[in-house]
C-alpha positions as CSV (number, residue, x, y, z in Angstrom):
1,M,-35.3,-20.7,-5.2
2,E,-38.8,-19.8,-4.2
3,K,-41.2,-22.7,-4.6
4,E,-42.9,-22.9,-8.0
5,S,-46.2,-22.4,-6.3
6,V,-45.0,-18.9,-5.1
7,V,-43.7,-18.0,-8.6
8,H,-47.1,-19.1,-10.0
9,R,-48.8,-16.8,-7.5
10,I,-46.7,-13.8,-8.4
11,L,-47.3,-14.3,-12.1
12,E,-51.0,-14.2,-11.5
13,Y,-50.6,-10.5,-10.8
14,F,-49.6,-10.2,-14.4
15,G,-52.5,-12.4,-15.7
16,I,-50.3,-15.4,-16.3
17,K,-51.7,-18.7,-15.0
18,T,-49.9,-21.4,-16.9
19,P,-46.1,-20.7,-17.0
20,T,-43.8,-23.6,-17.8
21,N,-40.0,-24.3,-17.6
22,I,-39.5,-22.1,-14.6
23,S,-35.8,-21.7,-13.7
24,V,-33.6,-19.4,-11.6
25,G,-32.0,-16.4,-13.4
26,G,-28.4,-15.3,-12.9
27,G,-26.8,-12.5,-10.9
28,T,-25.9,-11.7,-7.3
29,G,-28.7,-9.1,-6.8
30,S,-32.4,-9.4,-6.7
31,P,-34.1,-12.8,-7.3
32,K,-34.8,-13.5,-11.0
33,Y,-36.8,-16.3,-12.7
34,L,-37.1,-17.4,-16.3
35,F,-40.1,-19.1,-17.7
36,T,-42.0,-19.9,-20.9
37,Y,-45.5,-18.7,-21.6
38,S,-47.4,-18.9,-24.9
39,G,-44.3,-19.9,-26.7
40,K,-42.1,-17.0,-25.5
41,R,-39.5,-16.7,-22.8
42,Y,-39.9,-14.1,-20.0
43,L,-37.8,-12.8,-17.2
44,L,-39.4,-12.1,-13.8
45,K,-37.4,-10.0,-11.4
46,K,-38.0,-8.8,-7.8
47,R,-37.4,-5.2,-7.2
48,R,-35.6,-4.2,-4.1
49,K,-37.6,-2.1,-1.6
50,E,-35.8,1.2,-2.5
51,F,-36.8,0.6,-6.2
52,T,-40.6,0.2,-5.6
53,P,-41.9,3.7,-4.7
54,V,-44.3,4.9,-7.4
55,Q,-42.2,7.9,-8.3
56,V,-39.1,5.7,-8.8
57,L,-41.0,3.3,-10.9
58,L,-42.4,6.1,-13.1
59,F,-38.9,7.5,-13.5
60,D,-37.3,4.2,-14.6
61,L,-40.2,3.2,-16.9
62,S,-40.2,6.6,-18.7
63,V,-36.4,6.4,-19.2
64,I,-36.7,2.9,-20.7
65,R,-39.6,3.9,-22.9
66,Y,-37.8,7.0,-24.2
67,L,-34.6,5.0,-25.0
68,S,-36.7,2.4,-26.8
69,K,-38.5,5.1,-28.8
70,N,-35.0,6.4,-29.8
71,G,-33.9,3.0,-31.1
72,L,-31.8,1.6,-28.3
73,P,-32.1,-2.1,-27.6
74,V,-34.0,-2.1,-24.3
75,V,-37.0,-4.1,-23.1
76,V,-39.9,-2.1,-21.6
77,P,-41.1,-4.1,-18.6
78,S,-44.4,-4.4,-16.8
79,Y,-44.6,-3.7,-13.1
80,S,-46.8,-5.1,-10.3
81,M,-47.0,-2.8,-7.3
82,E,-48.7,-5.6,-5.2
83,A,-46.1,-8.3,-6.0
84,E,-43.1,-5.9,-6.2
85,Y,-41.9,-7.7,-9.3
86,E,-41.3,-6.6,-12.8
87,L,-41.8,-8.7,-15.9
88,S,-40.2,-8.4,-19.3
89,E,-39.8,-10.4,-22.5
90,Y,-36.5,-12.3,-22.6
91,I,-34.3,-11.4,-25.7
92,E,-33.0,-14.7,-27.2
93,N,-29.6,-15.3,-28.9
94,L,-27.5,-12.7,-27.1
95,N,-24.0,-13.2,-26.0
96,T,-22.0,-12.0,-23.0
97,F,-19.0,-9.8,-23.4
98,S,-15.8,-11.6,-24.4
99,Q,-12.7,-10.1,-22.7
100,G,-10.4,-8.6,-25.3
101,N,-13.0,-8.3,-28.0
102,R,-12.3,-4.8,-29.3
103,E,-15.3,-4.5,-31.5
104,Q,-17.7,-5.3,-28.6
105,M,-15.8,-2.9,-26.3
106,E,-16.0,0.0,-28.8
107,H,-19.6,-0.6,-29.6
108,A,-20.4,-0.7,-25.8
109,A,-18.7,2.7,-25.5
110,E,-20.4,4.2,-28.5
111,T,-23.8,2.9,-27.2
112,L,-23.1,4.5,-23.8
113,G,-22.4,7.8,-25.5
114,K,-25.6,7.6,-27.5
115,M,-27.6,6.8,-24.4
116,H,-26.1,9.8,-22.6
117,R,-26.8,12.0,-25.6
118,I,-30.4,10.9,-25.9
119,L,-31.1,11.4,-22.1
120,K,-29.1,14.6,-21.7
121,D,-32.2,16.9,-21.8
122,F,-34.9,14.3,-21.3
123,V,-37.3,15.1,-18.4
124,P,-38.7,11.8,-17.1
125,E,-41.9,11.2,-15.2
126,G,-41.7,10.6,-11.5
127,K,-38.8,11.6,-9.3
128,K,-35.5,10.0,-8.4
129,N,-33.1,12.5,-6.8
130,W,-30.5,9.9,-5.8
131,K,-26.9,10.4,-4.8
132,R,-24.4,8.5,-7.0
133,E,-24.1,4.9,-5.6
134,F,-20.4,5.0,-4.8
135,M,-20.1,8.6,-3.5
136,S,-17.1,8.5,-1.3
137,S,-18.7,10.1,1.7
138,E,-21.5,7.6,1.6
139,I,-19.1,4.7,1.1
140,K,-17.0,5.9,4.1
141,T,-20.2,6.0,6.2
142,E,-21.2,2.5,5.3
143,L,-17.7,1.2,5.9
144,L,-17.5,2.7,9.4
145,K,-20.9,1.2,10.2
146,T,-19.7,-2.2,9.1
147,I,-16.5,-1.8,11.2
148,N,-18.5,-0.8,14.3
149,K,-20.8,-3.8,13.8
150,H,-17.9,-6.2,13.5
151,P,-15.1,-4.6,15.6
152,K,-13.2,-7.8,16.2
153,I,-12.6,-8.8,12.6
154,F,-11.5,-5.3,11.6
155,Y,-9.2,-4.7,14.6
156,K,-5.8,-3.3,13.5
157,Q,-6.4,-4.1,9.8
158,E,-4.0,-1.8,8.0
159,T,-5.5,-2.2,4.6
160,V,-8.9,-1.1,6.0
161,S,-7.3,2.0,7.6
162,K,-5.7,2.8,4.3
163,C,-9.0,2.6,2.5
164,I,-10.5,5.1,4.9
165,E,-7.5,7.4,4.2
166,L,-8.1,7.0,0.4
167,L,-11.8,7.8,0.8
168,D,-11.0,10.9,2.8
169,T,-8.7,12.1,0.0
170,L,-11.5,11.5,-2.6
171,I,-14.0,13.3,-0.4
172,E,-11.7,16.3,-0.3
173,S,-10.5,16.3,-3.9
174,F,-13.1,14.7,-6.2
175,S,-15.8,17.2,-7.2
176,V,-18.4,16.5,-9.9
177,K,-19.8,20.0,-10.0
178,N,-18.2,21.0,-13.3
179,L,-18.4,17.6,-15.0
180,T,-20.8,16.6,-17.9
181,H,-24.1,15.4,-16.6
182,S,-27.0,13.3,-18.0
183,I,-29.4,10.6,-16.9
184,T,-27.1,7.6,-16.4
185,H,-27.6,3.9,-16.5
186,G,-26.0,3.5,-13.1
187,D,-24.7,-0.1,-13.6
188,Y,-23.2,-0.1,-17.0
189,T,-21.1,-3.2,-16.8
190,S,-20.6,-6.3,-18.9
191,A,-23.2,-8.1,-16.7
192,N,-25.9,-5.8,-18.1
193,I,-24.8,-5.3,-21.7
194,K,-25.3,-8.2,-24.1
195,F,-24.2,-8.5,-27.7
196,K,-25.3,-9.9,-31.1
197,N,-22.7,-10.2,-33.8
198,N,-20.4,-8.0,-31.6
199,I,-23.0,-5.2,-31.6
200,V,-24.9,-4.2,-28.4
201,G,-28.1,-6.2,-28.7
202,G,-29.5,-5.6,-25.2
203,I,-29.2,-3.1,-22.3
204,F,-30.6,-4.3,-19.1
205,D,-31.2,-3.4,-15.4
206,F,-32.0,0.3,-15.1
207,D,-32.7,0.1,-11.4
208,W,-29.9,2.5,-10.7
209,A,-30.7,5.0,-13.4
210,S,-30.6,8.6,-12.2
211,Y,-29.2,12.0,-13.1
212,Q,-25.5,12.0,-12.5
213,N,-22.1,13.0,-13.9
214,T,-21.4,10.8,-16.9
215,L,-18.2,9.4,-15.4
216,Y,-20.6,7.4,-13.1
217,D,-21.2,5.2,-16.1
218,I,-17.9,5.7,-18.0
219,S,-15.7,4.5,-15.1
220,R,-17.7,1.3,-14.8
221,G,-17.6,0.8,-18.6
222,L,-13.8,1.1,-18.5
223,V,-13.4,-1.3,-15.6
224,Y,-15.5,-4.0,-17.1
225,F,-14.9,-3.6,-20.9
226,C,-11.3,-2.5,-21.0
227,F,-9.3,-3.6,-17.9
228,E,-7.7,-7.0,-18.0
229,R,-8.6,-9.9,-15.7
230,R,-7.1,-13.3,-15.2
231,Q,-10.5,-14.9,-15.5
232,E,-13.7,-14.2,-17.4
233,L,-16.4,-12.6,-15.2
234,D,-19.0,-14.8,-13.6
235,G,-22.1,-12.7,-12.9
236,N,-23.2,-15.2,-10.2
237,N,-20.0,-14.9,-8.2
238,I,-19.3,-11.7,-6.2
239,W,-15.6,-12.5,-5.9
240,S,-15.4,-12.8,-9.7
241,L,-17.2,-9.5,-10.2
242,V,-14.7,-7.6,-7.9
243,Q,-11.6,-9.6,-8.9
244,P,-8.4,-7.6,-9.4
245,C,-7.9,-6.0,-12.9
246,K,-5.1,-4.3,-14.7
247,I,-5.4,-0.9,-16.4
248,D,-5.0,-0.8,-20.1
249,I,-4.2,2.7,-21.4
250,K,-4.6,1.7,-25.1
251,K,-8.1,0.4,-24.5
252,I,-9.0,3.5,-22.4
253,K,-8.1,5.6,-25.5
254,Q,-10.2,3.3,-27.7
255,F,-13.2,3.4,-25.4
256,I,-13.2,7.2,-24.9
257,S,-12.7,7.7,-28.6
258,S,-15.7,5.6,-29.4
259,Y,-17.8,7.3,-26.7
260,K,-17.0,10.7,-28.2
261,K,-18.5,9.7,-31.5
262,E,-21.8,10.1,-29.8
263,F,-21.4,12.5,-26.9
264,I,-19.2,15.2,-25.4
265,F,-16.3,14.3,-23.1
266,T,-14.6,17.4,-21.8
267,Q,-11.1,18.1,-20.4
268,A,-12.7,18.4,-17.0
269,D,-14.1,15.0,-17.4
270,A,-10.7,13.6,-18.4
271,E,-9.0,15.1,-15.4
272,A,-11.6,13.7,-13.0
273,L,-11.6,10.2,-14.6
274,P,-8.8,8.8,-12.4
275,S,-10.7,9.8,-9.3
276,A,-13.9,8.3,-10.6
277,I,-12.1,5.0,-11.2
278,K,-10.6,5.0,-7.7
279,E,-14.0,5.7,-6.2
280,F,-15.5,2.8,-8.2
281,F,-12.8,0.4,-7.1
282,I,-13.2,1.2,-3.4
283,G,-17.0,1.6,-3.5
284,S,-17.6,-1.6,-5.3
285,R,-15.6,-3.5,-2.7
286,V,-17.3,-1.9,0.2
287,R,-20.7,-2.6,-1.2
288,A,-19.7,-6.2,-1.9
289,M,-19.1,-6.6,1.8
290,R,-22.8,-6.8,2.2
291,K,-22.8,-10.1,0.3
292,V,-20.1,-12.0,2.3
293,E,-19.8,-13.0,5.9
294,G,-17.2,-12.9,8.7
295,T,-13.6,-12.4,7.8
296,D,-14.5,-12.3,4.1
297,K,-15.6,-8.7,4.7
298,V,-12.0,-7.8,5.6
299,R,-10.8,-9.7,2.5
300,M,-12.8,-7.3,0.3
301,L,-10.4,-4.5,1.4
302,D,-7.1,-6.3,0.7
303,K,-3.8,-5.3,-0.6
304,K,-4.9,-6.1,-4.2
305,L,-7.5,-3.4,-3.9
306,L,-4.9,-0.9,-2.7
307,D,-2.6,-1.9,-5.5
308,M,-5.3,-1.2,-8.1
309,V,-5.9,2.2,-6.6
310,E,-2.2,2.9,-6.6
311,A,-1.9,1.9,-10.2
312,V,-4.5,4.5,-11.1
313,E,-2.5,7.1,-9.3
314,Q,0.7,6.0,-11.1
315,E,-1.0,6.1,-14.5
316,K,-3.0,9.3,-13.8
317,V,-1.3,11.4,-16.5
318,A,-1.5,8.6,-19.0
319,I,-5.2,8.1,-18.3
320,I,-5.9,11.8,-18.9
321,E,-3.8,11.9,-22.0
322,A,-5.6,8.9,-23.4
323,C,-8.9,10.9,-23.3
324,K,-7.7,13.5,-25.8
């Protein structure tokens, strides 16, 4: 944790000089701090360098403001360009997703559909022409760079070679050109969606928001709200976040059905969904390699990952059918 004196200095950019109860926030990403000021709780979050250009800030802020205007439970933050931090009021009495809670899962899906519908034709301020985060060609490039940087630990690792083969297949076969598009959240997972009485009470962290195919969000939503895990997710533990999970066809059907109450989901979307899930499985593990050291990087691309991708292939027809 940064020294309290540093946190105090950052808050001065926002006109706050007497914060109390400063503590570290959760998550594996950017530094976050909770504090109290004038009887209210606030969240202070550092923005990564790629999220700080003015055009990007304008884009994110206008999206959040528009969603708030249209009734979605988001918090409009304040930004400090000098400090590269954002400040928002902390929403109290929200709960994290409880694995297996159908009501929460279905409302998360319906809320996602509503968000995509609201943002479909919205023209935000600023500019953010980003590629989707786990685009297979980009993930392959990052993986090869990591291998070249650490050749000894990756030498003759069969699972790594297989991951490269899978990425090559996705690069060749997975096209998003004819899929439904909207401005997407970019990180629609149970870490960023909180509940009150089983209803979505807060949508957080729009750093990755951009115009993409809607499967970009839907695939993440399925993985984190529908697929079964042995343990509850711990947002502070990268291994917990990427732990193996089991496909649940019944819950896929429930999720997509709830999503379609608010927004379109085409046959083309359904047919591409298995590829989007595969891309997310592999991409999330490759990106997670940034947060571990040494041979743990190889562990990220283990047989359990390959088994998950193979399970998607085996259940491909059932996944597509579940979307009808």
